[in-house]
N, C-alpha and C positions, 0 to 999 in steps of 0.2 A: 504494499499500500504506499503510495507517495505521500509526501508531507501534507499537501492541501487536503487530500482525502482523509488522512488520519485526523487532521484538525477538525474537519467537518463531522467526522464520526464522534469525536470527543464532545463537540458542541451538541450534537443530536442526543447523545446519551445523557448529558447534563440536563438538557431541556426535558427529556423524558422523566428523569429522576425528579426534577422540580415539579412536573405535572402530576406525577403519582403522589408525591408528598403533599402538594397543595390540596389534593382531593381528600386527604385525611387530616384536615386542619381543625376539626371540631369533634364533639361527641358523635360517634357512629359515622364519621367520615362525611362523604358528599351530601350535604343538606340533611344529615341525620339518617341517611338511608341504610347504612351498614353494608353498602355494596361497592366493590372494587372490581368492575367487570373486566378490565384489561390487565389486571395484576396477575402474577403467576407465583404466589407463595407455595411452599410445599404442601401437598395434599396428605403427606404422611409425616407430620412433625415428630421428630425423635432425637435422640442424642447424636445420631449420625449427621443430621443437618442443622444442629444447634450451632449457630455462628458465635453466639456469646450469651452469657447470663451475668447479671450484676445485682448486687444488693441495692435496694432502694428504701427510702423512708416509707413507713406504712401509710396506706391510703387506699381509697376506693375509686379514685379518679382514673379514667381511661387514658392511655397514651395518645398523644397527637404528634404529628410529624411535619417538620419543614424539610427542605431539600437535604440537609446534612444532620439534623438534630432530632432528638426525641424529647418531648416535654411532659412532665408529670407534676402533680402536687402531692404533698405528704405531710406528715407530722413527725418532727424530731423532738421527742420529749414533750414539752409544752409549747413548741413553736411551729406554726404552720410555715411550710417552705414550698418554693417553686424550684424544680430540678430540670436541668438540661443535660442530656447525654449525647455522646457521639454515636450516630447510627452505625458507623462502620465497625466499632469495637465495644460499644457500651460504656466507655470511660466517662466519668463525670467531667463535664465542662464547666458548669457553675451551679451553685445553689444559693438562692436568695431567701432570706427570712421575710415573711410578712410582718407588719407591725404587731408588736406584742399586745394581745388582748385576752380577755377572759374567753375561754373556749366555749362555743355553743354546746348546750346539752343535747346529745343525740341518743337515739335508740342503739342498743347493742348490735343491732343488725345493720347499722349505718356507721358513718365515720365523719369527723370534722373536715376531712379533705376528701369529699365525695364528688364535688363538681369538677367537670373536665375542662381543661384549658381550651382556649381558642387562639388559633394563629391566623392573622389577617395581614397580608403584606409583610412588612419586616417587624411586626409587633406580635407579642404574645400577651393575651389577656387572661387573667385568672380571677376566679371568684371564690371567696370563702364566706360561708354564712356568718362566721364569727366576726368578720371584719368588713368585707365589701369587695370592690373591684380594684384590681391593680393592672397596670400596663408597663411592660418592659420591652426593650428591643431584644432581638434574638441573641445578643451578646450579654444580656443580663442587666443592662443599665435601666434603672427605674425612670420612666418618662412621666407618669402621673399616678395618683391613687385616689380612690373615691370611697370614703367610709360610707357604709349603708347600714342603718339599723337592722339588727337581726330579726327577720320575721319569726313570729311564733308558729311552730309547727309540731305535729305529732312525733315525727321521727328525726327531724333535722333537715337542713337545706341540702338539696342534691341537684337541683336544676342547673343547667350549664348555659353560658353565654353563647349567642350566635351572632353572625355578622350579616349586614345588608347594606350595600353601598358604603357610605362613610359612617355607619352606625354599628354600635355594639348593643344588642338587645337582651334584656333580662326580664324574666317573669318572677315577680316577688309576691306570690300569694301568701296570705297571712291569716292565721287562726284568730287574730285580734278582731277580725271582722265580726260584727254582731249579727246574729241570725235575723233575717228580714229587714236589715238596715241598708239604706242606700249610701250611707257614709262608708267609704271604702278605705281600708288599710291595704287591700290587695291591689296590685297594679302591674302593668307592663311599662318598663322605662327603656327609652332609647338614649344612649350616651354617644357623644361625639368621640370617634376614635382618636382624634388629635389631642384632645385636652380633658376628656371625661365630663364635659358639660352636658346637661340634660337637653336633648333636642326635642323630645315630646314624651308625654306620659299618658297612659290609658288607665283610668280607674276601673276596677273590676268588682263592683258591689255584689254582695251575696256570695262571693267566692272565698273559700277558706283554703288552707294549705294544700298544695299539690306538689308533685315531684317530677312532672314531665318537662322535658326540654322542648321549646317551640321549634317550628320549622317555617321557612318561607316557601309558599306554594305558588310556583309560577305555572300558569295554565293558559289556555287559549283566550280566556276572557279577562286576564289581568294577573295581578299578584296579590296574594293574601298572606297575612301573618296568621298562622294557625296555632292556637293555644288550647291544649287539653287541660282542663281543670276539674275540680270536683263537681260532678254532676253533669257536665256538658263539655263539648268541644266548640270553639268559637273561631270565626274568621274575621280579621280586622283589616281595614284599609291601611296600606303601608304609608299613604301620603298624609292622612289626617288623623289616623288612630280610631276612627269610628268603627263600631261593630257592624259588620255586614250580614252575618248569618250565624246560626248556632244550631246544634243538635243536642237535646237533653237525653236523659235516660242512662247516663253513665253513673258509676258508683261514686262514693265519697273519696275513695283512695285511687286517684289516677296517677300512674307512674310512667307508663310507656310513652315513647315518642311516635307521633304519626309518621307515615311514610307516603310519598307521592309517586304515583305512576303517571302514565300518559293521560292527562286530564281526569284522573281519578285519584282521590285521596282515601287512604285506608287508616282507620283509627280503631284502637282496641283498648280495653280496660277490663280487668277482672271484677268480679263481685267484691263488695266490701269485705276485707279480711282475707281475700284470695279464696273465697268460697268455691264450692264445686259447681259443675255445670247445672246441676239440678238443685232444687230448693233443699237446703240442709235441714236435717232433723233438729228442731230446736231443743229437744230434751237433753242432749249432752251439754249444751251451753247452760241450761238451767241447772243441771246437776253440778256444774262447775261453780256457779255462784252461790248455790244454796249451801255449799259446804261451810260458808261463813255464818250460817244461821245458828248463833250460839245458844239461843233460848229454845231452839227446836220447835218453833211454832209453825214451821212450814212456809214462813215468809221472811223477807230480808228487809231489815230496817237500815236507815242511813248510818246509824252508829255502829252497825255490825260490819261495815265496809272498812276493815282494818288490815294491818299487816301487808301481805302480798296481794290484797284484793286489786283486781283490775278487770275490765270487761273482757271476757275471753274471746279471742278470734281463732285460736287453735286449742280447743278444750282438751284434746287428747294429749297435749304436752304437759309436763309437770309445772307447778307454780314456780315462778322465777325464771323459767326458760325465756330467752329473748323473743321468741315467736309466739309465746302463749297469749298475751293480751295487748291491749292498747297501752303504750308506754305512758306513764304518769310523771309529771315533773318532780324533781327532787326537792325543789323549794316547797316548804310546808304550806305556805299560804296558797300558792298556785295549785298544789295538789288538792287542797281542800276545795278550792273553787271548781276544779275539774270534776271531782267526785260529786260535789253538790249538783253541778249541771247534769252529770251522767244520771244521778238518781232521779232528778226532776223529769228527765226526758222519758223515763219509763213509768214513773209513778203519775200517770195522767189523771187519775181520779183524786190525787192529792190526799190520800188517806194515811200517808207516812210509811207505806209498805210496798215492796215488790211482791205481787202474788205470782204464782206459776202461770196463770192464765194471762195476766198482764204482760209478763215477760215474753211469753211465746207469741202473743199478738204483735209485740214490738219487733220480734225477729222476722215476722212475715211481711213487714211493710218497710218501705223507705231504705232498703239496703242496696238498691240498684241491681243490675244484672250483668252477668258476663256478656260482653258485647264487642263485636267486630263489625264495622260498617264500611261500605264503599260509597263515597260522596262525589257527586258531580259538581262542577263549578257553576257559578252564576246565580246562586240563590240569595234571597233576602229574608231576614227574620228567621223564624223557626222553619227549617227546611226538611223536617222529618218526613212529611207527606209528599214532598215535591222533588227532592234531589238525592234521595237514597236509592242506590241501585239494588243493594241487597244487604241483609243483616245475618250474622251468625252468632249463636249463643253457646257454642260448645268449644272446648279446648283452648280457652282464652288464658294466656299466661298471667301469673301473679305480678311479676316485675318486668321480665324482658319485653322489649319492643318487637313487633313483627318485622319480618324481612321479606321484601318483595324482590324476587330473583326471577327475571324474565316473566313468566306468567303464573308463578307459584308464590303463595304467601306461606312462609314458615313461621310457626309459633312453638316455643318450648315451655312446658310447665314443670313445676316441681314434681319430683318423682321420675324425671327423665322421659316425659311424655312429649313426643314430637308430632305435631300435626302439620300436614301440607294441604293447602286450600287452593282451589282454582280461582284466580283473581277475577275472572270474567263473570262468574255466577255465584261465588261463595260456597260451592260444593266441596265437601271434604274428600280429598283424594286418598289420604290415609291418615291414620293415627296409630303410631307405633311407639313402643318403649325403647329408649336407648339403654344400653347395658351399663348405666351409671345412675343409680337412684340418688336421692337427696334433692336439695334445693338448687334453683338456678336464678342467679341475679344478672349475670352477663347476658347481653342480647346477642342473638345469632348474627353472623356476618357472612357475606357471600363473595367468593372470588375463585377464579380458576375452575369454574364449573362445579364447585362444591360449596357446601354450607358448613361453617365452623361453629361448634357449640361448646361452651365451657361451663362445667358445673362448679358449684361452690366447693365441692370436695377436691377439685383440682384436675379433673379428667377432661381432656380435649377430645371431642368426638367429631369426625368428619363424615358427612353423608353426601351422596351424589345429588346434584340438582336435577332430579328427574321426578316423574309422577309416580314412580315405584320406589318404595323404601329400600335403601341400600347403604349400609354402613361400610365405609372404606377403611377407616383406621381409628384407633383410640390410643391416647398417650396420657399417662398419669404423671403429673408434676409433683404430686405428694405435698401440695400446699394449696390453700384455699384460693379460688379465683372468683372475685366479685366484679371486676372491671371488664368491660367489653374490649376485645382485642383490637389492634390496629394493623393495617396492611399498607405496604408500599409496593414498588415494582416487583420484588421477588422475596419479600420478607414478611413473616407473621410475627407481631409483637404481642406477647401475653404477659400481663402483670398478675403476680400472685401476691399473697400477703407480705412477702419479704423480698421478692426478686422481680426483675424484668427479664424475660427470655426473648431471644431473637432467633427464630427458625428461618433459615435462608436457603432458597432453592439454589443448588449448585449449577453453575454454568457449564 
């Protein structure tokens, strides 16, 4: 190869590397899709194609990529940190501490460093619920910082920033919102990338805490900011912040990120508490709370809600288990307020007791339903009856977002249950168990004709992107995986509780 040709080849490879990296610049990569169609990472990650692994500060944030670097957030003892690593070898390039603050109280199943960083241009933006938004250049120089009061949430903040034009957009839904009040503590805020100044703000009355990251939906009729929050998904005008459309019927606990296909938006959320596809039997839930009936009168009084009491969402688990019930604040006053509100919500006849009948009736109403919908663009107001192509109420994940890969939607539930759905009509293609039980927090990603799935137990499972279920490979990292992996041209990046792994396809 002559020198000009060699030079052109080098430039082409560099441009390709930058393109691949730029596509995985935020949570779940290109517009939150989880899809890297032209990437070629290994389909059988193992020690044989492990390019490197390195220790990292603990955290649940997913890796994001620039042309030459990997970015993560974490927690070093009591300090939140931003980390930059060399993609080639995993070596630490820099680590910057966020301002010292009191750490946000989070559920044991979450983490103070749960929000994923955003790379836009030559800047990296990081959000910590405990502090707010920070902006650095790719070399680690702080450019600006924006303290943001910590929203009140059930589990802790985990929504991540996204970019649109010259804006960084954050959803800050807040449990401080009063029920039925139009005075809103919840909001969507757009900050200027250059200086962190507020460009616009959208109040979200009636909305309480949610954990979904928004997306920008570009379709044939315009551009919408899509926000999944408790009870509904909404579309906002990107120019003036007005709400254009919404679909109700989702549960209180919305976590997943919507995904956009060709002029169709797909949105999913599990039932409150990650309930099953069918109506759960209320009796185990009642038996869990009546254990606190100290005077054995068959009813529960407010004064009996002591010790490990919390409203059970997984009554089969032992008391004190992180997944057992709704987390309650450590602060004594706030805990009392939360319990008071919880008690009043079920004691509707105000006789000072929870009866079995009263409790069961509460279980049967107002908990939302497992839901996956396909939405057409162009609607106004409540579009439930006008712009929904189809609805599915089975196999909806508790935490992971759906993956749209070509014409198939993949969803993975706790227990290692993988469902494949025809995106055209919502018909179930298959529902099969992976050979890896346990919980799933990481969302599936698609690349190289395969779907990559990671369990909390640390097992990576790869299945073919086909209408028939086919496991290609499994690899156990022997450490918990909570974060969604990242992909560039030929490498799969997987974060565990203690390390970051880079599996690289050999040339």
